[in-house]
Structures are given as C-alpha cells and as structure tokens.
C-alpha positions as CSV (number, residue, x, y, z in Angstrom):
1,M,0.1,0.0,-0.1
2,V,1.1,3.6,-0.7
3,E,-0.2,6.3,1.3
4,A,-0.2,9.9,0.8
5,S,-0.8,12.6,3.5
6,G,-4.5,12.8,4.1
7,A,-5.5,14.0,0.3
8,A,-8.9,13.5,-0.6
9,V,-9.6,10.7,-3.4
10,A,-10.8,12.3,-6.4
11,Y,-10.5,9.2,-8.7
12,L,-10.7,5.6,-7.9
13,G,-9.8,3.3,-10.7
14,I,-10.6,-0.4,-10.4
15,D,-9.4,-3.2,-12.7
16,V,-12.1,-5.7,-11.9
17,G,-11.4,-9.4,-12.0
18,K,-13.6,-12.4,-11.4
19,L,-12.2,-13.2,-7.9
20,S,-10.5,-10.2,-7.0
21,H,-9.9,-6.6,-8.0
22,S,-6.9,-4.0,-8.1
23,A,-7.6,-0.5,-7.2
24,C,-5.6,2.7,-7.4
25,A,-7.0,6.1,-5.6
26,I,-5.5,9.4,-6.9
27,D,-6.2,13.0,-6.0
28,A,-7.4,15.8,-8.1
29,G,-3.4,16.6,-8.4
30,G,-2.8,13.2,-9.8
31,E,-0.9,11.9,-6.7
32,V,-1.5,8.3,-5.7
33,V,-3.4,8.3,-2.3
34,F,-3.5,4.5,-2.0
35,R,-3.7,1.1,-3.7
36,A,-5.3,-1.8,-2.8
37,D,-6.1,-5.4,-3.8
38,L,-9.2,-6.8,-2.6
39,E,-11.6,-9.7,-3.0
40,N,-14.7,-9.6,-5.2
41,R,-17.0,-9.5,-1.9
42,P,-19.4,-6.8,-0.9
43,D,-17.8,-6.1,2.5
44,D,-14.3,-5.7,0.8
45,I,-15.9,-3.5,-1.9
46,D,-17.7,-1.5,0.8
47,R,-14.4,-1.0,2.8
48,L,-12.7,0.3,-0.2
49,L,-15.5,2.8,-1.0
50,E,-15.5,3.9,2.6
51,R,-11.9,4.6,2.4
52,A,-12.2,6.4,-1.0
53,G,-15.1,8.5,0.1
54,A,-18.5,9.3,-1.5
55,S,-17.1,12.1,-3.7
56,A,-14.5,9.8,-5.4
57,L,-15.6,9.0,-9.3
58,V,-15.4,5.1,-9.4
59,V,-14.1,4.1,-12.8
60,V,-14.3,0.4,-13.9
61,D,-12.9,-1.4,-17.0
62,Q,-16.0,-4.1,-16.9
63,R,-19.3,-2.6,-16.7
64,R,-21.3,-6.0,-16.7
65,N,-20.7,-9.4,-15.5
66,I,-17.6,-9.1,-13.3
67,G,-18.0,-5.3,-12.6
68,A,-21.6,-5.3,-11.8
69,L,-21.1,-6.1,-8.2
70,V,-18.6,-3.1,-8.0
71,L,-20.9,-0.8,-9.5
72,A,-23.8,-1.8,-7.6
73,R,-21.9,-1.2,-4.4
74,A,-20.6,2.1,-5.5
75,F,-24.1,3.2,-6.5
76,A,-25.2,2.4,-3.1
77,H,-22.4,4.3,-1.6
78,G,-23.5,7.3,-3.4
79,N,-20.3,7.5,-5.7
80,P,-20.4,8.7,-9.2
81,C,-19.4,6.1,-11.5
82,A,-18.1,5.7,-15.0
83,Y,-16.9,2.9,-17.5
84,L,-13.4,3.0,-19.4
85,P,-14.1,0.9,-22.6
86,G,-11.4,-1.4,-23.4
87,Y,-10.0,0.1,-26.6
88,A,-9.7,3.4,-24.6
89,E,-7.7,1.7,-21.8
90,K,-5.5,0.0,-24.5
91,Q,-4.6,3.4,-25.9
92,A,-4.0,5.1,-22.6
93,R,-2.0,2.2,-21.5
94,G,0.4,3.0,-24.5
95,M,1.3,6.3,-22.8
96,F,3.0,3.9,-19.9
97,P,5.7,2.3,-22.3
98,G,8.3,-0.1,-20.7
99,V,5.8,-0.8,-17.9
100,A,4.8,-4.4,-17.5
101,K,1.1,-5.2,-17.7
102,T,-0.2,-5.8,-14.2
103,D,-3.7,-5.6,-12.5
104,A,-2.1,-2.8,-10.1
105,I,-0.8,-0.8,-13.2
106,D,-4.1,-1.1,-15.0
107,A,-6.0,0.2,-12.3
108,E,-3.7,3.1,-12.1
109,V,-4.1,3.6,-15.8
110,I,-8.0,3.6,-15.4
111,A,-7.8,6.4,-12.6
112,R,-5.1,8.6,-14.4
113,T,-7.2,8.3,-17.7
114,A,-10.2,9.4,-15.5
115,R,-8.4,12.7,-14.4
116,G,-6.6,13.6,-17.6
117,L,-9.1,12.2,-20.5
118,P,-12.5,12.4,-18.9
119,G,-13.9,12.4,-22.4
120,A,-12.8,8.7,-22.7
121,L,-15.1,7.7,-20.0
122,R,-18.7,6.6,-20.7
123,P,-20.8,7.8,-17.6
124,L,-22.9,5.3,-15.9
125,A,-26.4,5.6,-14.4
126,E,-27.7,3.7,-11.7
127,K,-30.5,1.2,-13.2
128,P,-33.3,-0.2,-11.5
129,E,-33.0,-4.2,-10.9
130,D,-35.7,-4.7,-13.4
131,T,-33.6,-3.2,-16.2
132,A,-31.0,-5.7,-15.9
133,S,-33.6,-8.5,-15.7
134,L,-35.3,-7.3,-18.9
135,R,-31.7,-7.0,-20.5
136,I,-31.2,-10.7,-19.7
137,L,-34.6,-11.8,-20.8
138,S,-34.3,-9.8,-24.4
139,S,-30.9,-11.3,-24.9
140,Q,-32.1,-14.8,-24.2
141,R,-35.0,-14.2,-26.6
142,E,-32.5,-12.9,-29.4
143,F,-30.6,-15.9,-28.7
144,A,-33.6,-18.3,-29.2
145,A,-34.6,-16.5,-32.3
146,A,-31.0,-16.8,-33.8
147,A,-31.0,-20.5,-33.0
148,R,-34.4,-21.2,-34.5
149,T,-33.2,-19.4,-37.7
150,R,-30.0,-21.3,-37.9
151,A,-32.0,-24.7,-37.3
152,K,-34.4,-23.7,-40.2
153,N,-31.4,-22.8,-42.5
154,R,-29.7,-26.2,-41.8
155,L,-32.9,-28.2,-42.3
156,R,-33.4,-26.3,-45.6
157,A,-29.6,-27.1,-46.8
158,T,-30.0,-30.6,-45.6
159,L,-33.3,-30.8,-47.8
160,L,-31.7,-29.3,-50.6
161,E,-28.7,-31.7,-50.7
162,A,-31.2,-34.7,-50.4
163,D,-33.7,-33.4,-53.1
164,P,-34.3,-29.8,-54.3
165,A,-38.1,-30.3,-55.0
166,L,-38.5,-31.6,-51.2
167,E,-36.6,-28.5,-50.0
168,R,-39.1,-26.4,-52.1
169,A,-42.1,-28.2,-50.8
170,V,-41.3,-28.3,-47.1
171,D,-41.8,-25.2,-45.0
172,P,-40.1,-25.4,-41.7
173,S,-42.4,-22.6,-40.3
174,R,-45.2,-25.3,-40.2
175,P,-44.7,-27.8,-37.4
176,W,-46.6,-30.4,-38.9
177,Q,-44.2,-30.7,-41.7
178,V,-41.2,-30.7,-39.5
179,A,-42.8,-33.5,-37.4
180,L,-43.3,-35.5,-40.4
181,L,-39.8,-35.2,-41.3
182,A,-38.5,-36.0,-37.9
183,E,-40.9,-39.1,-37.8
184,F,-39.5,-40.5,-40.9
185,G,-35.8,-39.8,-40.0
186,S,-33.1,-39.3,-42.4
187,A,-33.2,-40.0,-46.1
C-alpha cells in the first residue's frame, strides 16, 4: 500500500477481475493516495469505497458481469460511476511504455485516464434491478430466435442436398411438416 498525506480521493480506478480486484486512488493533483487489492466480495468493496469517500469518481474497466458488483456497491455508497471501454484503456496504456502489464498498473491507468482524459469515459447511471432482468430476458429471446433461424437454415440445406424439389415443398415454419420429417428420420 502507498499512502499519501490525507489527500481527498478524486478518482478511484478499479481493474475488476472474477475473484479479485485491484484499485488505485488518486487525488485531483494526480498523486496516488492509496492502492489496494481486494476480493470480489461486498464487504471488501464497501471498505474500499469508505476509504475513498463518496465524492470519488469510481471508474471500472468492465461494467457488466464481473464489474456489476463493484458498480452496484458504488451506487449504493453514493459514488458517481463511469466506465472506461477496453479500446480506450488499451490506448491509454500505451502512454506508459516499458511498464509490464499488471492489474495494479491497469488500475492506475484507469484512474489517471479518468483524471486526464474524462472524454474517454462513459458515464453510468444507476439502473433499477428490473432493467438488468429485462436485458437478460431480451438477450435470451434474441438467442432463441437466432438458434431457430440457424436450425431452419440447416434443415433447408439438408433438404436441398437430399432433393431440391423436397426442399421447395417443405416449409420449416409449419410444425406438422417438421414433425413428419422427424418421424421418417434421415433420407
């Protein structure tokens, strides 16, 4: 841990991971206030946010999946939140040549990018829990529709190979025709 003399945290960059996260807090002047490695657990995240303060801008490199818990805890704590897209982080990372890529360095890159290039950030607003559920349902619906289309196209290709006239006669959107084909099995 690196401690600075009681400076207020302005930016908290967090390189999120599945099991653990690496964080770097910097003040408005760009000095590192502290660094921390923490487990992906609500209590650990809450302690980090308490240490940074409610005015610190929390910036993550993953906003969904592995970053969702960090963002939910930050919103509950009252922190403003932002997301640094991967392509922007990669470009910002290029400003630190010769430095090996580590989670701790990535957290610092995220925090320094938030301070120096705020236009690279994507602001995040707290979303109701229903929004996430609807997004998941919508995603599943799109997946099911795509799978259905793939299955129809595969059936058409198989029928076309077997007999072009049969392919023209069969309509895969009619369940009885598909059931009849399934009953007779392969050619």
